[in-house]
N, C-alpha and C positions, 0 to 999 in steps of 0.2 A: 502526326496522327492524332484525331480528338475523337472523344466518346460522343454517345449520343447526346449525353447532357452539354456539350460544348468543350467539356473539360480535356485537356491532352491526356495522352495514355501514360500509365507508370510504365516506363520502358526498363524491361528487364526486374521489374518489380524492386526498384532500386529504394522507392520510399517504404515499401513494405519491409523489406531487408533493414533499413535505416532504423525504423521503429522498432523492430524486433531487438536490435543492438542497444536502442534507448530503454526498452523494457529490461534487457540484461543488466544494463548500467545501474538503475534504478536500486535494485536489489542486492549488488553485489557488495556494499559495505556490510548489511546485517548477516548476509550469508557467510562472508569469509572470517569475519570475528567469529561467528557461531561455531564454523567448522574448524576454526582453529582453537577451539577450548581446551584440548589436549595440551597443545604447546604452551598456553598460557598457564595453565594448572601446573604443568611440569616446572615451569621455569618458577611459580610462586611457591611451590612446596619444597624448592631448593635451599635448605640451609635454615629450615623455619624450625628444626629441631635441635634443640641447644640443652647445654647442662646447667645445673645451677651449681652454687658454691659447694654442696655436699656431694657433688658428680652425679646426681639423679638426672634422669633426661626429662625436659620438660614437654608438656603438651604441644603439639605442631599447631602453630596459628592458623586457623582456617577463615579464608578470604570470601567463600562462597561466590567465586567468579562468575560461574554460569549463572546464578540469581541475579546478581549486579549487571552482568551482562544484558541479560534479557530486559531488565527493568530499564537501564538508561539508554537502551535502544529504542524502547516503544514509547517512554513519556515524550521525547521530541515529538514523534509523531501525534501524539495527543495534542500537545502544545499547538504546533504549528496546525493543526486541524482547525484548533480554536481561533487562533490569529489570521486564519485565511482570508476572511472578508477586509481585512484591516491590511495586512501585507501585500496581498497581491496587486491590488489596484494602482499602489503607490511605486512599486518597482517593476520596471519593464520585463517582459517575457526573458529576452535574450541576457539580461543580466541575473534573473533569478537562474536560468538554466546553466548558462557557461560558467557564470560565476560558482555556482554549486560544485559544478564539475571540476573548476580549479581547485577550490579550497579541498575536495574529497580526495583529488589526488595528490595535493601535498599532505595531507594527513598520512593517506597510504604509503608515501614515501618515508614518512616520518616513523611510521611503524615499521618499515622495512628496516631503516637504520637502525632502531632500538635493538633488533635483533644481535646487532654485534657490539653494543654498548653493554658492558656489565654495571648494574646498581643493586641497591637493596630491594628487598620484596616489596616494602612498603611504599618505596618511591615508584617501583616499577608499575605497582597496582594502582597509583593515584594517576599517573600520566596515562596507564590505558584506560581508564575509566574516563580521565577528560577526552582523550581521542573518540572513543563511543560515543560520548554525549555530542560533541560537535559533528562528527562524520555523518551520524544519522540525522541531525538537525538540518544540516546541508541535504542529506538524503530525502528528508521530509517535504522542502521545499522543491528539490527536483521532481519527486514523485508527483506531487499535487500540480506542479506547472504542466508537466507532460500530460498528465491525463486532461488538462484543460486544452492543449495543444491536439492532440490525436482526435479530441472529440470534434474537431473543426472538419476532419476528413470523413469519407464512407467509413460505415459502422466496422467493416472487415478488418480496418487497420487496428481498432481498438482492441479486437480478438487476437492480432498479432503481437501487439504490445504487450496484452497480457501473458501472451504464451512466453514471450521473452521474459517477462518476469518469473512464470513459473519455472523456467530451466535455469533460474540463476543459481539456486541452491544445488541443483545437479552438477552444474559447472563449477561451483566452489568444492564440491565433494569429490569431483574426479581429479581438480587441481591438488587437493591434500592426499590423495591415492597416488598421484605421480610422484609427488615429492617424497612420500614414504618409499615407494618401490626404486627411487633413484639410488639407494642405500647410502645416501650422503651422510655426514654426519648430522646431529640436531639442528645445529645451526644453520649449515648451509641449506638444508631441507626447508626450513622456516623461511630464509632470506628468500629462496627460489619461490616459496610460497606466496609471500605478501608482494613479490615483483609481479607476479600474475594478475593482481587487480590494479595496479598502477597502470601496465599496458591496457587491461582492460577497459579503464576509465578514459585513458588517453584516446583508445580508439572511439569510445563513446563521445566525447567531445569533438573530435574530428568530424564523426557521423553528423551530429546536431550542426556543425557549421555549414556541412555540405548541404544540408535539406533545403534552406532558401534558392540555391542554384538550381534546383530541379523543376522543369516546369510545371508539373504535376501537383509538387507540394505548394508551390508559388500559387497557383491558380486559386486553390482552395484557401489558403491562409490569407491572401490579399482580397478574395470575396468576401471573406467573413469580415474581414477589418472595414472594407467598403462599406459592407452592409450596416455596420455597427456605427459608422461615421454617419452615413445617410439617415439613419434613423435619429441620431442625435440632432443633426441638423435641422431635420423636419419639424421636430418639437420646438427649435427655436424660430423657423421660419413661418410656422401656423398663426393665422391671425388670432389675436385675442378678442372677444366680444367685448364692446363698448357697454356703457351702463344703458345708452339708448339702444342700441341693437337687441340687448337682453329684455328690455320693455317693451319693444315691438314684437318680439317673438313671442313673449309670454302673452300680449295682447291677441296676437292670432290664435294661439293656442286655446284662449279661453273664448274665442268666438267675437271678441270685440273690435273694434276698426280704430287704428292709431289716429292721432291727431293728424291735420293738415291732409289726410287722404279721405275724405268722406265717402268716396265711391268704394274705399276698398280694393282699388284696382293697383296695389303695388306690383313692382316689376316681379313677373313670373321667376325670370331667370335668377334674380337675387333671392328670392325666398326660396326656390327650389335649392338653390347654393347652400342657403344657412340651413335648411332641413336635411340637406345630404351630408353637410358638415355635423350636425346634432346626431345624426344616425351612426356617421362614424365614431364620434364620441361615445355614443351607446356601445357599439360594437367593441371599442377598446377597452370599455369598462366591463364588459362581460369577459376580456380576455384576460382582466388583472390577476395575476398570481394569487393562490391562496397563501395563507399565514402559513408560518412554520409549525405552528401548533396543529393547523388543519391537516397539513400534510402529515405529520408524526400520528395524528389518529387513525390515517388509512394504511400507515406502513409499521406500526408499531410491533406488529408480530415478528416482522422480517428484522426489524431493528434487534427485536430481543434474540432473535436466532444468530444474527452474525456476531453480536456480543457473546453470546453462551458459547457458541463453537470456539472462537478464539480465547475465551477465558479458560475453557477445559484443554485446548490445544497448548498454549503457552506456559499453563501450570505445571506440565511436566516434560515438554519436549522446549528446550534441550535439558533443563535444569536437573530432571531426574534421569531422563533416559541415558545423558552422556556418562552417567558413572555406573552403567551395568557393565559387568565384567563377563568375557566370555568362558565357557566351561573346559575349553581346549586351549591353554595358555601354551606359548610356544611362537613360531614364525606367523600363526594366524592372528595373535592379539594384537599388533599394531593396527591391523587392517578392521578388527572388529567394529569400531565405533564409526569411522569413516564409511564403512559400507554398510552395515546393518541398522545403524542409527540415521546417518545424512542422507547417504544416497538413496537408502529405500524410502524414508520419508518424503524426500525431494521428488523421486521419479513416480511415487504413488499419488502424492498429493496434485501433481501435475495430471495425473491421469484421470482422478476422480474430477478435477475441473473440466478436463476435455470431454469426459461421457458426458455432461451436461448439453453439449450440443447436440447428441443423439437422443439422450433420455431425460425427461425431466418430471421426476416421479418422486413425492405425490406431488399433486397440483398445488398452485398457490393458495386455493380457497380450501384446502383439506387440514384437517387438524391432524393429520398424520405428520406434517412436515415438521412442527414444532415438537411433537412426540420422539420424531427420530433424532432431532438435534439434542433434547433432554437425555435420551437414551445413551449419547456417547459418553456420559459421565463415568459409565462403567469402565473405561479405558484408564482412569484415574488410578484405581486401586490395582488394576490387573497390571498396569506397568510398575507401580510401586513395589509389588509383589514379586517382580524379577528380580536377579540377581545383582541389584543394586549396592555398590560396596563404597564406604563403609556404612554400616545399620547401626541404628539405635534401639529401636522398638518393635518393629515388624521383622516376620519371619521371612524367608523365601521360600515361595511356591513354584515358581517356574525358573529352574536353574538352566535348563537347555535352551542353546542357542536359537533353533530352530522355532521354538515357543515364542520367544522375545520378537522374533521375525515377522511369524506370523501376526500377533498383537500389532506390531508397528505397521504392516500392510495396511489391516482393516481401521487401524486408528488415522491412519493418513489418507487413504483412500477416501472415509468418510469427511474427515475434515476439508479437503478440497471440495469434494460434492455438494456439500452443505453451504459451504460458503459462496460458492458460484450460484448456487440457486438461491441464496437468499438476496445476492446482490444484482440478480437477473429481474428476481420477481418485484422487487420493490417498486421500480419506476412503472410496472405493469398494473400498479394499484391506484396510480394518481392518474389525472389527465395530463396530456402531453405538455403543457403550459407549466407544468409543476415538475415536470421530470429532474431537472436541474437541482431544485430543493431536496428531491426525494434522494437522489444521488450524494447531495453534499451531506446530508444527514446520515445516510449509511456509511459515509467514509469516518464519519466522526464516531459513530458506535462500533465501526471496526476497530478503530485506535483505542476507542475505550475498553473493547475486549481484550486488544494486546496489553494494554496496560493492567488489567484486572489480573490477568493470567500471570503476567511477570510478577506482580505482587505476591499472588498465593502462592506462586513456586516456592518461596522462602520457607512458608509453614510445611508445605508437603515435603520438602527436602529433609527438614529437621525432623519430620513425623516417622521419616523411613528410618 
């Protein structure tokens, strides 16, 4: 069965399901390490209080795990965004995607094994930080490659891919809740938790390998590669003008008659062909892409918006929010952060992104949109004044769990909404030929915002 465009149909929406799984798989590393921050902090806090020679207790060593984890997760994204134009053309798509998934799977298996291996806190911290750096480096390559791949298919598949990414955090939060609810000991619960992304990454790898076997996906992927080959070949085979031909054409253009043809009756077919070739060259010149600077001048407001949104979001989430304590210790305490911090954030962030498919306000030309983005900075002091423990300088203004949840809902909904609007508005501000450049620029500024937020989180956590 074929569609009106001549493409085979997506039977059972299998290609859509695969891209949803691929989207989910790209953000599993970041979300599973972030959601497991309690496990890492508990392991790093054990045995850190020691006694000096006179019998007095020394201060517990502070590793600032959440801050370092956030920073070392986002820097690879910024780095590989900068290396995008150098790395991607030199390494095949299959090696980039399948290879990244294999290495991510190996690193997740290593993390699961480390759960059962006792070691000193410093050694465990160093190994974990190295794992986070490398697993997110491969994740950055994987994400960039899959964005390029899904761009070859109809637009609705990009939305499906983004939905998968949006639900990765929810998947990780639910996995943590199931691990806690199992009532197993801490080691067994952590082992079960980290086995989950191993299985998820393996399913993602198998899904990618199945993609070329589906007629619908093969049609679009092969069509795109065929078009690129034809364009490259046509540039090689187009005849170049000789100096004589250029002189003759210039002579006609100036109204003069070329030598050897006093009557001026050159072959009309040849002359017409040359004129058509010139017109084609002029048309191609008109379609030349704008420079990066020219594109940036048109989208700089949206670039600022996406940078500012992620700077605000990553400055307090999860580095500050993960240390909020419940006002009701007891059976509820182990579930408080997985539910009220991670699950609430991921579900509401995904909701904010989804709402943009129904409502897009303020419009892209309005000054209200950057004003809305800047106003989100109010969430930084609000979350710092929640019941974050331990504290140094600031008082606790909002100790109740409900207040923290309300702030988190507004914080996460506006984050998803503003990010999605910024990313969708930017390509609309440039000509279609510059859409790819605009997308690449926005991806860079997105990564820049994530890295800035992660760096600022150190200062904000210290100020609490």
